[in-house]
PDB file of N, CA, C and O in Angstrom, chain B, residues numbered from 101:
ATOM      1  N   UNK B 101       7.769  -8.448 -12.264  1.00  0.00           N
ATOM      2  CA  UNK B 101       7.864  -9.188 -11.155  1.00  0.00           C
ATOM      3  C   UNK B 101       9.298  -8.555 -10.567  1.00  0.00           C
ATOM      4  O   UNK B 101      10.086  -7.786 -11.119  1.00  0.00           O
ATOM      5  N   UNK B 102       9.335  -9.101  -9.385  1.00  0.00           N
ATOM      6  CA  UNK B 102      10.366  -8.072  -8.497  1.00  0.00           C
ATOM      7  C   UNK B 102      10.752  -8.848  -7.462  1.00  0.00           C
ATOM      8  O   UNK B 102      10.222  -9.934  -7.228  1.00  0.00           O
ATOM      9  N   UNK B 103      12.019  -8.182  -6.538  1.00  0.00           N
ATOM     10  CA  UNK B 103      12.706  -8.920  -5.628  1.00  0.00           C
ATOM     11  C   UNK B 103      12.431  -8.308  -4.207  1.00  0.00           C
ATOM     12  O   UNK B 103      13.210  -8.389  -3.257  1.00  0.00           O
ATOM     13  N   UNK B 104      11.207  -7.681  -4.203  1.00  0.00           N
ATOM     14  CA  UNK B 104      11.010  -6.994  -3.062  1.00  0.00           C
ATOM     15  C   UNK B 104      10.118  -8.509  -2.444  1.00  0.00           C
ATOM     16  O   UNK B 104       9.336  -9.280  -3.000  1.00  0.00           O
ATOM     17  N   UNK B 105      10.880  -8.427  -0.585  1.00  0.00           N
ATOM     18  CA  UNK B 105       9.606  -9.992  -0.351  1.00  0.00           C
ATOM     19  C   UNK B 105       8.724  -9.231  -0.170  1.00  0.00           C
ATOM     20  O   UNK B 105       7.878  -9.470  -1.033  1.00  0.00           O
ATOM     21  N   UNK B 106       8.365  -8.329   0.537  1.00  0.00           N
ATOM     22  CA  UNK B 106       6.915  -7.233   0.874  1.00  0.00           C
ATOM     23  C   UNK B 106       6.115  -7.429   0.096  1.00  0.00           C
ATOM     24  O   UNK B 106       4.923  -7.713   0.217  1.00  0.00           O
ATOM     25  N   UNK B 107       6.922  -7.242  -1.006  1.00  0.00           N
ATOM     26  CA  UNK B 107       5.586  -7.172  -2.266  1.00  0.00           C
ATOM     27  C   UNK B 107       5.455  -8.931  -2.500  1.00  0.00           C
ATOM     28  O   UNK B 107       4.263  -9.118  -2.741  1.00  0.00           O
ATOM     29  N   UNK B 108       5.979  -9.889  -2.518  1.00  0.00           N
ATOM     30  CA  UNK B 108       5.726 -10.992  -2.703  1.00  0.00           C
ATOM     31  C   UNK B 108       5.014 -11.356  -1.377  1.00  0.00           C
ATOM     32  O   UNK B 108       4.353 -12.371  -1.596  1.00  0.00           O
ATOM     33  N   UNK B 109       4.912 -11.068  -0.461  1.00  0.00           N
ATOM     34  CA  UNK B 109       4.594 -11.661   0.670  1.00  0.00           C
ATOM     35  C   UNK B 109       3.407 -11.143   0.553  1.00  0.00           C
ATOM     36  O   UNK B 109       2.532 -11.987   0.753  1.00  0.00           O
ATOM     37  N   UNK B 110       2.987 -10.031   0.293  1.00  0.00           N
ATOM     38  CA  UNK B 110       1.337  -9.178   0.138  1.00  0.00           C
ATOM     39  C   UNK B 110       0.688  -9.895  -1.187  1.00  0.00           C
ATOM     40  O   UNK B 110      -0.503  -9.692  -1.423  1.00  0.00           O
ATOM     41  N   UNK B 111       1.500 -10.773  -2.091  1.00  0.00           N
ATOM     42  CA  UNK B 111       0.563 -11.245  -3.383  1.00  0.00           C
ATOM     43  C   UNK B 111       0.545 -10.175  -4.558  1.00  0.00           C
ATOM     44  O   UNK B 111      -0.160 -10.209  -5.567  1.00  0.00           O
ATOM     45  N   UNK B 112       1.267  -9.438  -4.277  1.00  0.00           N
ATOM     46  CA  UNK B 112       1.664  -8.533  -5.643  1.00  0.00           C
ATOM     47  C   UNK B 112       2.276  -8.699  -6.422  1.00  0.00           C
ATOM     48  O   UNK B 112       1.809  -8.392  -7.519  1.00  0.00           O
ATOM     49  N   UNK B 113       3.485  -9.195  -6.393  1.00  0.00           N
ATOM     50  CA  UNK B 113       4.347  -9.799  -7.240  1.00  0.00           C
ATOM     51  C   UNK B 113       5.043 -11.113  -7.211  1.00  0.00           C
ATOM     52  O   UNK B 113       4.596 -12.037  -6.531  1.00  0.00           O
ATOM     53  N   UNK B 114       6.087 -11.224  -7.904  1.00  0.00           N
ATOM     54  CA  UNK B 114       6.437 -12.972  -8.030  1.00  0.00           C
ATOM     55  C   UNK B 114       7.943 -12.957  -8.300  1.00  0.00           C
ATOM     56  O   UNK B 114       8.364 -12.624  -9.408  1.00  0.00           O
ATOM     57  N   UNK B 115       8.724 -13.295  -7.350  1.00  0.00           N
ATOM     58  CA  UNK B 115      10.225 -13.860  -7.866  1.00  0.00           C
ATOM     59  C   UNK B 115      10.105 -14.533  -9.026  1.00  0.00           C
ATOM     60  O   UNK B 115       9.157 -15.319  -9.041  1.00  0.00           O
ATOM     61  N   UNK B 116      10.805 -14.473 -10.069  1.00  0.00           N
ATOM     62  CA  UNK B 116      10.784 -15.120 -10.688  1.00  0.00           C
ATOM     63  C   UNK B 116      12.116 -15.385 -11.611  1.00  0.00           C
ATOM     64  O   UNK B 116      12.041 -16.280 -12.452  1.00  0.00           O
ATOM     65  N   UNK B 117      13.248 -14.686 -11.488  1.00  0.00           N
ATOM     66  CA  UNK B 117      14.582 -14.676 -11.867  1.00  0.00           C
ATOM     67  C   UNK B 117      14.776 -13.524 -12.602  1.00  0.00           C
ATOM     68  O   UNK B 117      14.058 -12.527 -12.530  1.00  0.00           O
ATOM     69  N   UNK B 118      16.234 -13.726 -13.665  1.00  0.00           N
ATOM     70  CA  UNK B 118      16.360 -12.879 -14.490  1.00  0.00           C
ATOM     71  C   UNK B 118      16.170 -13.234 -15.701  1.00  0.00           C
ATOM     72  O   UNK B 118      15.642 -12.437 -16.476  1.00  0.00           O
ATOM     73  N   UNK B 119      16.633 -14.742 -16.201  1.00  0.00           N
ATOM     74  CA  UNK B 119      16.344 -15.470 -17.304  1.00  0.00           C
ATOM     75  C   UNK B 119      15.362 -14.530 -18.531  1.00  0.00           C
ATOM     76  O   UNK B 119      14.214 -14.371 -18.114  1.00  0.00           O
ATOM     77  N   UNK B 120      15.492 -14.192 -19.279  1.00  0.00           N
ATOM     78  CA  UNK B 120      14.410 -13.579 -20.027  1.00  0.00           C
ATOM     79  C   UNK B 120      13.382 -14.867 -21.049  1.00  0.00           C
ATOM     80  O   UNK B 120      12.292 -14.663 -21.583  1.00  0.00           O
ATOM     81  N   UNK B 121      14.093 -15.988 -21.046  1.00  0.00           N
ATOM     82  CA  UNK B 121      13.331 -17.365 -21.422  1.00  0.00           C
ATOM     83  C   UNK B 121      12.607 -17.366 -20.538  1.00  0.00           C
ATOM     84  O   UNK B 121      11.448 -17.614 -20.870  1.00  0.00           O
ATOM     85  N   UNK B 122      12.780 -17.179 -19.426  1.00  0.00           N
ATOM     86  CA  UNK B 122      11.850 -17.599 -18.020  1.00  0.00           C
ATOM     87  C   UNK B 122      10.833 -16.587 -17.840  1.00  0.00           C
ATOM     88  O   UNK B 122       9.726 -17.089 -17.641  1.00  0.00           O
ATOM     89  N   UNK B 123      10.851 -15.378 -17.845  1.00  0.00           N
ATOM     90  CA  UNK B 123      10.412 -14.054 -17.380  1.00  0.00           C
ATOM     91  C   UNK B 123       9.420 -14.134 -18.407  1.00  0.00           C
ATOM     92  O   UNK B 123       8.305 -14.274 -17.905  1.00  0.00           O
ATOM     93  N   UNK B 124       9.402 -14.090 -19.907  1.00  0.00           N
ATOM     94  CA  UNK B 124       8.400 -13.424 -20.454  1.00  0.00           C
ATOM     95  C   UNK B 124       7.237 -14.285 -20.861  1.00  0.00           C
ATOM     96  O   UNK B 124       6.222 -13.801 -21.361  1.00  0.00           O
ATOM     97  N   UNK B 125       7.483 -16.230 -20.523  1.00  0.00           N
ATOM     98  CA  UNK B 125       6.392 -16.769 -20.723  1.00  0.00           C
ATOM     99  C   UNK B 125       5.486 -16.582 -19.314  1.00  0.00           C
ATOM    100  O   UNK B 125       4.267 -16.418 -19.299  1.00  0.00           O
ATOM    101  N   UNK B 126       6.302 -16.642 -18.221  1.00  0.00           N
ATOM    102  CA  UNK B 126       5.642 -15.946 -16.682  1.00  0.00           C
ATOM    103  C   UNK B 126       4.396 -14.668 -16.746  1.00  0.00           C
ATOM    104  O   UNK B 126       3.300 -14.619 -16.187  1.00  0.00           O
ATOM    105  N   UNK B 127       5.180 -13.547 -17.805  1.00  0.00           N
ATOM    106  CA  UNK B 127       4.409 -12.555 -17.598  1.00  0.00           C
ATOM    107  C   UNK B 127       2.887 -12.896 -18.377  1.00  0.00           C
ATOM    108  O   UNK B 127       1.744 -12.629 -18.006  1.00  0.00           O
ATOM    109  N   UNK B 128       3.414 -13.638 -19.679  1.00  0.00           N
ATOM    110  CA  UNK B 128       2.350 -14.112 -21.147  1.00  0.00           C
ATOM    111  C   UNK B 128       1.010 -14.895 -19.840  1.00  0.00           C
ATOM    112  O   UNK B 128      -0.158 -14.611 -19.573  1.00  0.00           O
ATOM    113  N   UNK B 129       1.902 -15.856 -19.376  1.00  0.00           N
ATOM    114  CA  UNK B 129       0.731 -16.899 -18.652  1.00  0.00           C
ATOM    115  C   UNK B 129      -0.044 -15.518 -17.276  1.00  0.00           C
ATOM    116  O   UNK B 129      -1.254 -15.578 -17.055  1.00  0.00           O
ATOM    117  N   UNK B 130       0.652 -14.651 -16.680  1.00  0.00           N
ATOM    118  CA  UNK B 130      -0.549 -13.672 -15.855  1.00  0.00           C
ATOM    119  C   UNK B 130      -1.283 -12.897 -16.641  1.00  0.00           C
ATOM    120  O   UNK B 130      -2.313 -12.392 -16.194  1.00  0.00           O
ATOM    121  N   UNK B 131      -0.872 -12.676 -17.940  1.00  0.00           N
ATOM    122  CA  UNK B 131      -1.632 -11.540 -18.511  1.00  0.00           C
ATOM    123  C   UNK B 131      -2.698 -12.250 -18.760  1.00  0.00           C
ATOM    124  O   UNK B 131      -3.804 -11.711 -18.729  1.00  0.00           O
ATOM    125  N   UNK B 132      -2.540 -13.659 -19.066  1.00  0.00           N
ATOM    126  CA  UNK B 132      -4.103 -14.737 -19.670  1.00  0.00           C
ATOM    127  C   UNK B 132      -4.621 -14.935 -18.920  1.00  0.00           C
ATOM    128  O   UNK B 132      -5.717 -15.408 -19.222  1.00  0.00           O
ATOM    129  N   UNK B 133      -4.434 -14.826 -17.853  1.00  0.00           N
ATOM    130  CA  UNK B 133      -5.122 -15.501 -16.319  1.00  0.00           C
ATOM    131  C   UNK B 133      -5.555 -14.559 -15.393  1.00  0.00           C
ATOM    132  O   UNK B 133      -5.085 -14.153 -14.331  1.00  0.00           O
ATOM    133  N   UNK B 134      -6.871 -14.222 -16.232  1.00  0.00           N
ATOM    134  CA  UNK B 134      -7.508 -12.785 -15.265  1.00  0.00           C
ATOM    135  C   UNK B 134      -7.754 -13.413 -14.186  1.00  0.00           C
ATOM    136  O   UNK B 134      -7.465 -12.393 -13.560  1.00  0.00           O
ATOM    137  N   UNK B 135      -8.023 -14.156 -13.355  1.00  0.00           N
ATOM    138  CA  UNK B 135      -8.033 -14.464 -11.853  1.00  0.00           C
ATOM    139  C   UNK B 135      -6.757 -14.245 -11.488  1.00  0.00           C
ATOM    140  O   UNK B 135      -6.739 -13.138 -10.950  1.00  0.00           O
ATOM    141  N   UNK B 136      -5.460 -14.814 -11.500  1.00  0.00           N
ATOM    142  CA  UNK B 136      -4.414 -14.720 -11.316  1.00  0.00           C
ATOM    143  C   UNK B 136      -4.119 -13.183 -10.944  1.00  0.00           C
ATOM    144  O   UNK B 136      -3.843 -12.703  -9.845  1.00  0.00           O
ATOM    145  N   UNK B 137      -4.280 -12.472 -12.369  1.00  0.00           N
ATOM    146  CA  UNK B 137      -3.914 -11.132 -12.769  1.00  0.00           C
ATOM    147  C   UNK B 137      -4.850 -10.022 -11.786  1.00  0.00           C
ATOM    148  O   UNK B 137      -4.473  -8.898 -11.457  1.00  0.00           O
ATOM    149  N   UNK B 138      -5.822 -10.500 -11.516  1.00  0.00           N
ATOM    150  CA  UNK B 138      -6.571  -9.377 -10.796  1.00  0.00           C
ATOM    151  C   UNK B 138      -6.329  -9.517  -9.284  1.00  0.00           C
ATOM    152  O   UNK B 138      -6.524  -8.632  -8.452  1.00  0.00           O
ATOM    153  N   UNK B 139      -5.754 -11.097  -8.991  1.00  0.00           N
ATOM    154  CA  UNK B 139      -5.010 -11.345  -7.115  1.00  0.00           C
ATOM    155  C   UNK B 139      -4.377 -10.499  -7.721  1.00  0.00           C
ATOM    156  O   UNK B 139      -5.070  -9.489  -7.845  1.00  0.00           O
ATOM    157  N   UNK B 140      -3.670 -10.424  -8.044  1.00  0.00           N
ATOM    158  CA  UNK B 140      -2.200  -9.332  -8.237  1.00  0.00           C
ATOM    159  C   UNK B 140      -2.281  -7.877  -8.100  1.00  0.00           C
ATOM    160  O   UNK B 140      -1.508  -7.316  -7.323  1.00  0.00           O
ATOM    161  N   UNK B 141      -3.180  -7.176  -8.809  1.00  0.00           N
ATOM    162  CA  UNK B 141      -3.670  -6.087  -9.181  1.00  0.00           C
ATOM    163  C   UNK B 141      -4.708  -5.623  -8.181  1.00  0.00           C
ATOM    164  O   UNK B 141      -5.193  -4.502  -8.031  1.00  0.00           O
ATOM    165  N   UNK B 142      -4.893  -6.557  -7.647  1.00  0.00           N
ATOM    166  CA  UNK B 142      -5.842  -5.601  -5.927  1.00  0.00           C
ATOM    167  C   UNK B 142      -5.213  -6.365  -4.734  1.00  0.00           C
ATOM    168  O   UNK B 142      -6.146  -6.623  -3.974  1.00  0.00           O
ATOM    169  N   UNK B 143      -4.256  -6.760  -4.317  1.00  0.00           N
ATOM    170  CA  UNK B 143      -3.490  -7.162  -3.342  1.00  0.00           C
ATOM    171  C   UNK B 143      -3.205  -5.918  -2.496  1.00  0.00           C
ATOM    172  O   UNK B 143      -3.479  -4.941  -3.193  1.00  0.00           O
ATOM    173  N   UNK B 144      -2.870  -5.626  -1.561  1.00  0.00           N
ATOM    174  CA  UNK B 144      -2.599  -4.749  -0.048  1.00  0.00           C
ATOM    175  C   UNK B 144      -1.089  -4.247  -0.717  1.00  0.00           C
ATOM    176  O   UNK B 144      -0.075  -4.944  -0.744  1.00  0.00           O
ATOM    177  N   UNK B 145      -1.206  -3.032  -1.179  1.00  0.00           N
ATOM    178  CA  UNK B 145       0.196  -2.461  -1.282  1.00  0.00           C
ATOM    179  C   UNK B 145       1.036  -2.506   0.197  1.00  0.00           C
ATOM    180  O   UNK B 145       0.481  -1.808   1.046  1.00  0.00           O
ATOM    181  N   UNK B 146       2.052  -3.073   0.586  1.00  0.00           N
ATOM    182  CA  UNK B 146       2.923  -3.224   1.393  1.00  0.00           C
ATOM    183  C   UNK B 146       3.674  -1.938   1.793  1.00  0.00           C
ATOM    184  O   UNK B 146       4.325  -1.960   2.837  1.00  0.00           O
ATOM    185  N   UNK B 147       3.635  -0.847   1.061  1.00  0.00           N
ATOM    186  CA  UNK B 147       4.048   0.197   1.073  1.00  0.00           C
ATOM    187  C   UNK B 147       3.420   2.004   1.658  1.00  0.00           C
ATOM    188  O   UNK B 147       3.859   3.095   2.022  1.00  0.00           O
ATOM    189  N   UNK B 148       1.901   1.142   1.353  1.00  0.00           N
ATOM    190  CA  UNK B 148       1.249   2.433   2.335  1.00  0.00           C
ATOM    191  C   UNK B 148       0.246   2.728   0.743  1.00  0.00           C
ATOM    192  O   UNK B 148       0.375   2.047  -0.275  1.00  0.00           O
ATOM    193  N   UNK B 149      -0.605   3.766   0.890  1.00  0.00           N
ATOM    194  CA  UNK B 149      -1.769   3.988   0.409  1.00  0.00           C
ATOM    195  C   UNK B 149      -1.451   5.002  -0.800  1.00  0.00           C
ATOM    196  O   UNK B 149      -2.251   5.155  -1.722  1.00  0.00           O
ATOM    197  N   UNK B 150       0.044   5.830  -0.711  1.00  0.00           N
ATOM    198  CA  UNK B 150       0.446   6.721  -1.623  1.00  0.00           C
ATOM    199  C   UNK B 150      -0.113   7.980  -1.104  1.00  0.00           C
ATOM    200  O   UNK B 150       0.261   9.002  -1.678  1.00  0.00           O
ATOM    201  N   UNK B 151      -0.782   8.075  -0.311  1.00  0.00           N
ATOM    202  CA  UNK B 151      -1.432   9.606   0.400  1.00  0.00           C
ATOM    203  C   UNK B 151      -0.734   9.986   1.592  1.00  0.00           C
ATOM    204  O   UNK B 151      -1.251  10.649   2.492  1.00  0.00           O
ATOM    205  N   UNK B 152       0.508   9.541   1.593  1.00  0.00           N
ATOM    206  CA  UNK B 152       1.205  10.096   3.185  1.00  0.00           C
ATOM    207  C   UNK B 152       1.660  11.429   3.102  1.00  0.00           C
ATOM    208  O   UNK B 152       1.835  11.990   4.183  1.00  0.00           O
ATOM    209  N   UNK B 153       1.922  12.146   1.945  1.00  0.00           N
ATOM    210  CA  UNK B 153       2.183  13.707   2.019  1.00  0.00           C
ATOM    211  C   UNK B 153       1.095  14.880   2.097  1.00  0.00           C
ATOM    212  O   UNK B 153       1.200  16.081   2.349  1.00  0.00           O
ATOM    213  N   UNK B 154      -0.433  13.720   1.650  1.00  0.00           N
ATOM    214  CA  UNK B 154      -1.383  14.827   2.304  1.00  0.00           C
ATOM    215  C   UNK B 154      -1.896  14.391   3.051  1.00  0.00           C
ATOM    216  O   UNK B 154      -3.095  14.590   2.852  1.00  0.00           O
ATOM    217  N   UNK B 155      -1.695  13.707   4.122  1.00  0.00           N
ATOM    218  CA  UNK B 155      -2.209  12.929   5.275  1.00  0.00           C
ATOM    219  C   UNK B 155      -0.911  14.242   6.331  1.00  0.00           C
ATOM    220  O   UNK B 155      -1.159  14.855   7.369  1.00  0.00           O
ATOM    221  N   UNK B 156       0.184  14.238   5.626  1.00  0.00           N
ATOM    222  CA  UNK B 156       1.253  14.548   6.707  1.00  0.00           C
ATOM    223  C   UNK B 156       1.039  16.155   6.829  1.00  0.00           C
ATOM    224  O   UNK B 156       1.269  16.798   7.854  1.00  0.00           O
ATOM    225  N   UNK B 157       0.406  16.860   5.214  1.00  0.00           N
ATOM    226  CA  UNK B 157       0.514  18.284   4.915  1.00  0.00           C
ATOM    227  C   UNK B 157      -0.734  18.648   6.275  1.00  0.00           C
ATOM    228  O   UNK B 157      -0.505  19.275   7.309  1.00  0.00           O
ATOM    229  N   UNK B 158      -2.372  17.869   5.737  1.00  0.00           N
ATOM    230  CA  UNK B 158      -3.038  18.193   6.927  1.00  0.00           C
ATOM    231  C   UNK B 158      -3.014  18.104   8.288  1.00  0.00           C
ATOM    232  O   UNK B 158      -3.661  18.795   9.075  1.00  0.00           O
ATOM    233  N   UNK B 159      -2.092  17.054   8.584  1.00  0.00           N
ATOM    234  CA  UNK B 159      -1.914  17.119   9.751  1.00  0.00           C
ATOM    235  C   UNK B 159      -1.389  18.127  10.630  1.00  0.00           C
ATOM    236  O   UNK B 159      -1.737  18.538  11.737  1.00  0.00           O
ATOM    237  N   UNK B 160      -0.151  18.510   9.579  1.00  0.00           N
ATOM    238  CA  UNK B 160       0.317  19.595  10.447  1.00  0.00           C
ATOM    239  C   UNK B 160      -0.437  20.694  10.018  1.00  0.00           C
ATOM    240  O   UNK B 160      -0.059  21.583  10.781  1.00  0.00           O
ATOM    241  N   UNK B 161      -1.292  21.193   9.248  1.00  0.00           N
ATOM    242  CA  UNK B 161      -1.875  22.094   9.317  1.00  0.00           C
ATOM    243  C   UNK B 161      -2.969  22.333  10.513  1.00  0.00           C
ATOM    244  O   UNK B 161      -3.082  23.386  11.141  1.00  0.00           O
ATOM    245  N   UNK B 162      -3.694  21.239  10.688  1.00  0.00           N
ATOM    246  CA  UNK B 162      -4.645  21.393  11.693  1.00  0.00           C
ATOM    247  C   UNK B 162      -3.850  21.557  13.088  1.00  0.00           C
ATOM    248  O   UNK B 162      -4.419  22.002  14.085  1.00  0.00           O
ATOM    249  N   UNK B 163      -2.292  21.107  13.090  1.00  0.00           N
ATOM    250  CA  UNK B 163      -2.008  21.181  14.228  1.00  0.00           C
ATOM    251  C   UNK B 163      -1.407  22.802  14.498  1.00  0.00           C
ATOM    252  O   UNK B 163      -1.613  23.301  15.604  1.00  0.00           O
ATOM    253  N   UNK B 164      -0.930  23.306  13.823  1.00  0.00           N
ATOM    254  CA  UNK B 164      -0.566  24.546  14.014  1.00  0.00           C
ATOM    255  C   UNK B 164      -1.677  25.834  14.003  1.00  0.00           C
ATOM    256  O   UNK B 164      -1.655  27.000  14.399  1.00  0.00           O
ATOM    257  N   UNK B 165      -2.882  24.757  13.171  1.00  0.00           N
ATOM    258  CA  UNK B 165      -4.174  26.120  13.069  1.00  0.00           C
ATOM    259  C   UNK B 165      -4.715  26.200  14.463  1.00  0.00           C
ATOM    260  O   UNK B 165      -5.539  27.071  14.744  1.00  0.00           O
ATOM    261  N   UNK B 166      -4.311  25.370  15.314  1.00  0.00           N
ATOM    262  CA  UNK B 166      -4.381  25.085  16.546  1.00  0.00           C
ATOM    263  C   UNK B 166      -5.906  24.357  16.881  1.00  0.00           C
ATOM    264  O   UNK B 166      -6.424  24.331  17.998  1.00  0.00           O
ATOM    265  N   UNK B 167      -6.448  23.814  15.710  1.00  0.00           N
ATOM    266  CA  UNK B 167      -7.393  22.484  15.478  1.00  0.00           C
ATOM    267  C   UNK B 167      -7.254  21.512  16.391  1.00  0.00           C
ATOM    268  O   UNK B 167      -6.051  21.254  16.427  1.00  0.00           O
ATOM    269  N   UNK B 168      -8.172  20.448  17.578  1.00  0.00           N
ATOM    270  CA  UNK B 168      -7.599  19.894  18.140  1.00  0.00           C
ATOM    271  C   UNK B 168      -7.701  18.631  17.471  1.00  0.00           C
ATOM    272  O   UNK B 168      -8.709  18.096  17.011  1.00  0.00           O
ATOM    273  N   UNK B 169      -6.270  18.149  17.486  1.00  0.00           N
ATOM    274  CA  UNK B 169      -5.957  16.927  16.304  1.00  0.00           C
ATOM    275  C   UNK B 169      -5.880  15.678  17.414  1.00  0.00           C
ATOM    276  O   UNK B 169      -5.780  14.546  16.942  1.00  0.00           O
ATOM    277  N   UNK B 170      -5.911  15.793  18.519  1.00  0.00           N
ATOM    278  CA  UNK B 170      -5.926  14.379  19.389  1.00  0.00           C
ATOM    279  C   UNK B 170      -7.210  13.300  19.138  1.00  0.00           C
ATOM    280  O   UNK B 170      -7.235  12.185  19.659  1.00  0.00           O
ATOM    281  N   UNK B 171      -8.124  13.753  18.374  1.00  0.00           N
ATOM    282  CA  UNK B 171      -9.405  12.706  18.384  1.00  0.00           C
ATOM    283  C   UNK B 171      -9.058  11.712  17.180  1.00  0.00           C
ATOM    284  O   UNK B 171      -9.157  10.485  17.201  1.00  0.00           O
ATOM    285  N   UNK B 172      -8.670  12.444  16.228  1.00  0.00           N
ATOM    286  CA  UNK B 172      -8.440  11.903  14.969  1.00  0.00           C
ATOM    287  C   UNK B 172      -7.630  10.957  15.383  1.00  0.00           C
ATOM    288  O   UNK B 172      -7.991   9.836  15.023  1.00  0.00           O
ATOM    289  N   UNK B 173      -6.543  10.998  16.090  1.00  0.00           N
ATOM    290  CA  UNK B 173      -5.515  10.249  16.839  1.00  0.00           C
ATOM    291  C   UNK B 173      -5.858   9.018  17.329  1.00  0.00           C
ATOM    292  O   UNK B 173      -5.611   7.846  17.043  1.00  0.00           O
ATOM    293  N   UNK B 174      -6.438   9.558  18.072  1.00  0.00           N
ATOM    294  CA  UNK B 174      -7.292   8.269  18.798  1.00  0.00           C
ATOM    295  C   UNK B 174      -8.082   7.730  18.023  1.00  0.00           C
ATOM    296  O   UNK B 174      -8.282   6.636  18.550  1.00  0.00           O
ATOM    297  N   UNK B 175      -8.583   7.771  17.241  1.00  0.00           N
ATOM    298  CA  UNK B 175      -9.558   7.117  16.187  1.00  0.00           C
ATOM    299  C   UNK B 175      -8.905   6.502  15.070  1.00  0.00           C
ATOM    300  O   UNK B 175      -9.404   5.663  14.320  1.00  0.00           O
ATOM    301  N   UNK B 176      -7.627   7.036  15.013  1.00  0.00           N
ATOM    302  CA  UNK B 176      -6.193   6.079  14.203  1.00  0.00           C
ATOM    303  C   UNK B 176      -5.930   4.914  15.303  1.00  0.00           C
ATOM    304  O   UNK B 176      -6.225   3.729  15.145  1.00  0.00           O
ATOM    305  N   UNK B 177      -5.428   5.380  16.241  1.00  0.00           N
ATOM    306  CA  UNK B 177      -5.179   3.982  17.189  1.00  0.00           C
ATOM    307  C   UNK B 177      -5.811   2.682  16.914  1.00  0.00           C
ATOM    308  O   UNK B 177      -5.229   1.627  16.667  1.00  0.00           O
ATOM    309  N   UNK B 178      -7.308   2.931  17.002  1.00  0.00           N
ATOM    310  CA  UNK B 178      -8.462   1.977  17.410  1.00  0.00           C
ATOM    311  C   UNK B 178      -8.279   1.076  15.712  1.00  0.00           C
ATOM    312  O   UNK B 178      -8.848   0.005  15.502  1.00  0.00           O
ATOM    313  N   UNK B 179      -7.450   1.733  14.736  1.00  0.00           N
ATOM    314  CA  UNK B 179      -7.387   0.880  13.542  1.00  0.00           C
ATOM    315  C   UNK B 179      -6.943  -0.091  13.748  1.00  0.00           C
ATOM    316  O   UNK B 179      -5.993  -0.081  14.530  1.00  0.00           O
ATOM    317  N   UNK B 180      -7.223  -0.941  13.380  1.00  0.00           N
ATOM    318  CA  UNK B 180      -6.495  -2.534  13.202  1.00  0.00           C
ATOM    319  C   UNK B 180      -4.694  -2.218  12.790  1.00  0.00           C
ATOM    320  O   UNK B 180      -3.741  -2.463  13.530  1.00  0.00           O
ATOM    321  N   UNK B 181      -4.646  -1.606  11.377  1.00  0.00           N
ATOM    322  CA  UNK B 181      -3.602  -1.274  10.716  1.00  0.00           C
ATOM    323  C   UNK B 181      -2.519  -0.275  11.335  1.00  0.00           C
ATOM    324  O   UNK B 181      -1.439  -0.131  10.764  1.00  0.00           O
ATOM    325  N   UNK B 182      -2.877   0.530  12.713  1.00  0.00           N
ATOM    326  CA  UNK B 182      -2.182   1.150  12.982  1.00  0.00           C
ATOM    327  C   UNK B 182      -1.013   0.727  13.856  1.00  0.00           C
ATOM    328  O   UNK B 182      -0.384   1.664  14.348  1.00  0.00           O
ATOM    329  N   UNK B 183      -0.752  -0.050  14.038  1.00  0.00           N
ATOM    330  CA  UNK B 183       0.335  -1.478  14.301  1.00  0.00           C
ATOM    331  C   UNK B 183       1.320  -1.073  13.518  1.00  0.00           C
ATOM    332  O   UNK B 183       2.468  -0.800  13.868  1.00  0.00           O
ATOM    333  N   UNK B 184       0.641  -1.018  11.935  1.00  0.00           N
ATOM    334  CA  UNK B 184       1.795  -1.176  10.803  1.00  0.00           C
ATOM    335  C   UNK B 184       2.616   0.446  10.526  1.00  0.00           C
ATOM    336  O   UNK B 184       3.822   0.684  10.455  1.00  0.00           O
ATOM    337  N   UNK B 185       1.305   1.487  10.401  1.00  0.00           N
ATOM    338  CA  UNK B 185       1.500   2.935  10.628  1.00  0.00           C
ATOM    339  C   UNK B 185       0.125   3.503  11.083  1.00  0.00           C
ATOM    340  O   UNK B 185      -0.962   3.000  11.370  1.00  0.00           O
ATOM    341  N   UNK B 186       0.645   4.802  11.028  1.00  0.00           N
ATOM    342  CA  UNK B 186      -0.376   5.639  11.763  1.00  0.00           C
ATOM    343  C   UNK B 186      -1.566   6.097  10.026  1.00  0.00           C
ATOM    344  O   UNK B 186      -1.155   6.414   8.909  1.00  0.00           O
ATOM    345  N   UNK B 187      -2.597   5.983  10.368  1.00  0.00           N
ATOM    346  CA  UNK B 187      -4.324   6.073   9.125  1.00  0.00           C
ATOM    347  C   UNK B 187      -4.653   6.929   9.681  1.00  0.00           C
ATOM    348  O   UNK B 187      -4.818   6.900  10.900  1.00  0.00           O
ATOM    349  N   UNK B 188      -4.903   8.253   8.733  1.00  0.00           N
ATOM    350  CA  UNK B 188      -5.811   9.121   9.261  1.00  0.00           C
ATOM    351  C   UNK B 188      -6.347   9.417   7.700  1.00  0.00           C
ATOM    352  O   UNK B 188      -5.982  10.140   6.772  1.00  0.00           O
ATOM    353  N   UNK B 189      -7.579   8.305   7.974  1.00  0.00           N
ATOM    354  CA  UNK B 189      -8.407   8.580   6.309  1.00  0.00           C
ATOM    355  C   UNK B 189      -9.059   9.926   6.361  1.00  0.00           C
ATOM    356  O   UNK B 189      -8.975  10.542   5.298  1.00  0.00           O
ATOM    357  N   UNK B 190      -9.518  10.370   7.068  1.00  0.00           N
ATOM    358  CA  UNK B 190     -10.876  12.145   7.448  1.00  0.00           C
ATOM    359  C   UNK B 190      -9.660  12.715   7.125  1.00  0.00           C
ATOM    360  O   UNK B 190     -10.019  13.882   7.285  1.00  0.00           O
ATOM    361  N   UNK B 191      -8.590  12.798   6.821  1.00  0.00           N
ATOM    362  CA  UNK B 191      -7.585  13.874   6.498  1.00  0.00           C
ATOM    363  C   UNK B 191      -7.170  13.932   5.079  1.00  0.00           C
ATOM    364  O   UNK B 191      -5.968  13.801   4.850  1.00  0.00           O
ATOM    365  N   UNK B 192      -8.086  14.131   3.974  1.00  0.00           N
ATOM    366  CA  UNK B 192      -7.929  14.063   3.059  1.00  0.00           C
ATOM    367  C   UNK B 192      -7.390  15.221   2.284  1.00  0.00           C
ATOM    368  O   UNK B 192      -6.981  16.013   3.132  1.00  0.00           O
ATOM    369  N   UNK B 193      -7.154  15.794   0.888  1.00  0.00           N
ATOM    370  CA  UNK B 193      -6.964  17.521   0.770  1.00  0.00           C
ATOM    371  C   UNK B 193      -8.746  17.541  -0.420  1.00  0.00           C
ATOM    372  O   UNK B 193      -9.182  18.605  -0.861  1.00  0.00           O
TER     373      UNK B 193
END
């Protein structure tokens, strides 16, 4: 469970306090409820997709190789997530 409001807002965590007598039953209840458990593990990660370093390396490699990267940037800007973060899905290692 978590204290991070971004995680709670995304549905990937809950604020349940610090009392072990309260934490253990909540965790057990979550683990025994497959529907709620699946909702939490498949919630959108508010901190990104875990591929930022790969994306940065690929962008810099293309930039320094002289390859035209502007069309990829324009493509990313048209995605709904662009307002939160720049996403370059075609740049994968």
